[in-house]
N, C-alpha and C positions, 0 to 999 in steps of 0.2 A: 504494500500500500504506500503510495507516494505521499509524502507530507506536503500539505498545501503551503504555498509561499505566502506567509503572513506579513511580509514587508510591504509597506505602502509608500507611495511617493510623498516626499516632503511637501507640505502645504504651508506657505508663509503668509501670515496676515498682512494685508496691504499697509496697515498702520505702522508696520515695522520699518518701512522705508518711506512712507508717506505717498500721497498722490503724485506730487511733483517728482519724487524719486522714481516712482514706477513709470511715469511718462518718459523720463530721461532714460531709464533702462531699456524701454522698448525702442525708442528712437535710436539709441546707440547701436542696435543690431543692424540698422540700415545706414549707418554712417552719418547720422545727422544729430542735431542737438535741440534742446528746448527752445521754443519760440512761440509767440502769440500771433504771428502772421506768417504767411508763406510767400517767399519771393519767387516770381516766375518770369524773370528776364526783362529785356528792354525792347521798346518798340517806339519808333518815331521820336527819338530824343527823350524818352521817358523810361523810368524804371517802375515796375509794377509789383504790388504785393496783394495778398488776399487774406481775409480774416473769416473765421467760421464760428458759429454759435448754435448750440442745441438747447432749447428750453422745453422742459417737461412739466406738465400739470401735476401739482402735488409735491414737486421738488423745487422748481424754480419760481412758481407762482401759484397763488390760490385764488380761484375765480369767485370765491365767496365775498371777497372784499376788493378784488382787482377788476375794474371795468375793462371790457374787451378793447375799447378804444385806447385807453391808457396802455394796455398790454401791447397792442400793436405798435404804438409809438415807441415805447421803451425797448421793445425787441429790436427794432431797427437801430436805435442808438447803441445798443449793446454790441452790435457787430461793426458799426462805423467807428466806435471809440478807439479800438486799437489802430485803425488806419490813421486817424487824426493824430493820435499820440506819437506815431512814428513820423509825423510831419509830411504825410501824404494827403492827397485830395481824393475823397471817395468818389467813384465814378459809376459804379454798377452794383446791383443787388440781386441775388438769387434767393427766392423764398419758397420753401416747401412746407405745407401745413397738413398735419394729420388730424382728422376729425372723427370723433365717435358719433353715433347716431343721435345723441341728444342735442347736437348743434344743428341749427336751421340756417337758411340763407341769410336771414336778417342778422344772425350772430356773426356770420362770416363777414358780412358787409360792415358791421360795427368794428370788428377787428381790423378790417382793411382800411377803414377811415383813419385809424391811428397810424397805420403803416404809411398811407398816402400823405398824411400831414408831415411825417418825418422825412419822406422822400422829397417833398416839395421844399421844405426848409433847407435841405442840403443839396438842392438842385440836381437830384439824381433822376435821370429819365431812362437809363438803360436797365430794364427790370425783367427778371424771369420769375414766373409764378407757377406753382403746381399744387394740386390738392390730392390727398389720398385718404384712405380709411385708417382708423385707429381703434384698437380695443381698449386703450388706456386713457381715454380723454383727449385733451388737446396737446398736440406736439408741434413745435415751431422750429424749423431748421433754417438757418440763414447763412449766406456767404456773401461777403462784400469784397470788391476789388477797388484798389486805389492806385494813383500814379503820382510820381514825383519827377521833376526834371532831372535828367541824368547828371547835369552839372552840379546840382545840389547834392545828389546821391554821392558822387565821388568826393565832394568837399566835406561831407559829414565826418567829424573827427571821431576817434575812438575814445571811449570814456576813460578818464584819468583820475588817479587819486587826488583829492582836494577839490574836485568839481562840486558845485552846489546842487543840493536837492531842492527843487522848487515844485510847489503844488498849486493847482489852479483854483482851489476853493476848499471849503470846510468839509470835514469828514465825520462820520458817525451819525449824521442826521437821518439818513435813509434807514439805517438799522433800527434807530429808535422809533421811526415811523412804523416799521414792520412790527416791532414789539407792541406798540399801541394797538395796531389792528388785530394782532393775535390776542391781546387781552380782551378787547371788545368782542371778538368772535367767541371766545371762551365763555364770557358772561352771557352772550346771547344764546349759545347752545345750552347753557344750564337753565336759562329762563327766557324763552322767546318773547316774553312781554317786555323785557328790558331793551330799550332802544340804545344803539351805540352813542356814546358821548364823545364826539370828535371836535366839538367847538373849541377854538383857541389853540388848535394844534396844526394849523394850516402849513407852516413851514416844514415840519418833519414829515407830514403826510405827502406833501408835494415832492419832497426830496425822494421819497420811496416810489410813489405812484406815477409821478410825471417829472422825472429828472431832466435837466438840460445838458446838452453837450456843448462845451465852450470851444467853438471853432475859430474864435478871433485871436487867440494867443499866437497861432502860427503866423498870422499876418503881422502882429506886433513884433514877433521875433525878426521877421524879414525886414521890417521898417527900421529896426535898431541894430542891424548887422549881427544878430545872435543866431548861432546854429547849434541847437541842442545835440549832444552826442547820443541821447536816447530818450525814450518816453514810454511810460507804462500807463495803460488805462486801468483805473482803480475800481475793481468790482468785488474783490474778496478781502477788502481791508487794506489799510496803509502798510501794515507789517508785511503782508504778502507781496505787495508791489515793491517795497524796498528790497526784500530778499530776492525777488525776481531779478531786479537790476544787478544785485551783487552776483547772482548766478551767471548772468549773461556776460558781465564785464570781468569776472574773476577778481572782483575787488570787495572791500567791506564798506560799511556805512555807519555813520553816527546820526541819529535823529534826536533833536533837542525837544524834550517834552513840552516846555513852555512856548515853543514856536509852532506847535501843531494847531492849525485853525479849527476850533470847535465852536459851534454856535451856542448862544446862551440857551435856546430852547432845547438843544440836545442835552445840556447839563440838567435843565429843569425836568425833562422827561426821565432822564436816568435816575435822578433823585426820587421822583415819584414812584418809579418802578423798583427802587432799591437796587439799581445797577450802577456800573462804573462807566462814565462817559469816555474815559481814556481807552478802556477795553473795547467799547463800541467803535471808536475811531480806528484803533489798531486792527481789530479782528472782525468788525462788522462787514456788511456787504452792500453792493449796489450804490456806492457813492457817485460813480460816473464822473469823477475828477481825473486829472492827468498828473502824473508825477514825472517831472523832467530832470535830466542832468544837464547842467549848464556850466561853461567855463567860469572859474573863479574871477577871472579878469572882467567879467560882465556884471559883477555884483552891484556896482554903483548905478549902472544903466538900468538894471532890473528894479532897484529901489526907486529910481526916479521916473522911469518911463513905463514900467509894467507893474503898477500897484495892485493889479488883480492876482499877482503871483505872491505866494508866501515862501520865503526861504526857510526851510525847516531843518537843514543839516548839510552834510557833505559826505562824499565818498572817501574811503581810506584805503591804504595798501594792505590791510589785514583781510586777505582773501576769504570770502564767504561768511565773514563775521559781521552781523548787523546788530547794533545795540541802541537802546533808548537811554539818553543822558538826562538825568533828573536835574532840577534846579540847583541841588547841592553838589552836583558833579558825579554822583554815583552812576555806574553803567549797568544796565539790565539787558541781557540778550533778548532780541526780538524773536518771538515765536509766532508761527502762523499755521493754521490748519492745512494739512496736506504736505507739510515740510517736516522732514526728520531733522533733528537738531544736530549741530556740529559736535562731534565727540570731544570730550574734555582732553586738553593737552596734558 
């Protein structure tokens, strides 16, 4: 009688190396590296990149409190953001929508009205659209293409230690808006007679449900002879964006706690919900701001000519190590979901 082979293949939990580590591991097998956009060559004096996004009902959005029009608008911005962050101009959009049988024509038209508004705002007329069936609710898959003049592409410098970390707006508000909506949803589910109390929270609700994409910064950079070495669209928290920049540039970073722009209503909501606004800013999501790396020599120009930017820190030579510097000078290593932390020296 032959003894059965009771050995089983090793199964490694994803959290052991983190989401980012797993993506990097898969890409390494085909000779490429982590990136939020895909470069696909040059054409007619321009360099082109593409960006993709997949949004799943119940994971990325909740239709109980997310209007379809807002969802359509926000979905488009989520895929245009990485294009704009890299100093490219969005030119085209491909959209595929999976629909379960509970959605009707009017629902799709409402979703499309938000998509259409975002396309018009960003002057995109090259559009591809397809619809398919879904067994799991609403699924939205998007791909965007953008271009940049080849002369700008070849002049873009490599990120260097000492470069400034600049952000286009406040962070943490969208996450607090989501927490407010989740709280009111829970109260309503427990007692349908209780109506949601959303008055006085317009800023954080708008930050989550209807964010804005700042496309004017690129023009301001060009007008002031500033060429960022890199940019990251912030959708998974500031800490994730900083660590991503460090990963791409093989550098480190220091972020100064008292320089992070956080709105007063974010602090107020955090206090009301017994949460930490700093944690919301660092690890919350859907901020739709952009984090740029800019040469140190442009500091005075930024302070004078680009008041919409906040300088929150700088890159360092300490490869892969990103930290938060408190007002008293203490350094705390930045941590973000999906990232495995650097092993202790």
